[in-house]
C-alpha positions, -999 to +999 in steps of 0.1 A: -705+387-800-718+417-783-701+450-780-688+461-746-706+490-727-688+521-734-703+543-707-700+542-671-726+530-648-744+552-623-723+554-591-734+535-561-745+558-530-736+542-497-755+552-467-738+577-442-735+558-408-738+585-381-743+563-350-725+571-322-696+550-310-705+527-282-694+538-246-676+518-220-699+506-191-686+522-158-667+498-135-664+472-161-626+463-166-635+447-201-651+478-214-622+500-200-597+479-218-616+481-252-620+518-249-582+522-242-572+500-270-597+521-293-582+552-282-544+541-287-555+527-323-573+561-332-540+581-322-519+562-346-546+559-375-554+523-370-590+527-381-594+487-386-588+483-348-609+512-339-640+496-358-632+462-341-632+478-306-665+493-315-681+459-326-667+443-295-681+472-271-715+466-290-714+429-282-699+431-248-729+446-226-746+411-234-721+397-207-732+424-181 
């Protein structure tokens, strides 16, 4: 039987994502609503919804 490792492994370094948030397309009601939801979510600290809105905004222009 082998002995367990008694030292910690090296830390995992995750990349820092400095991408800008997507912006709403002028004149698009869908983009405006997603930006409004994102703003309200950010105000209450709901970072999951902020992230979801960013994903939807990035994908939404495909329909323009």
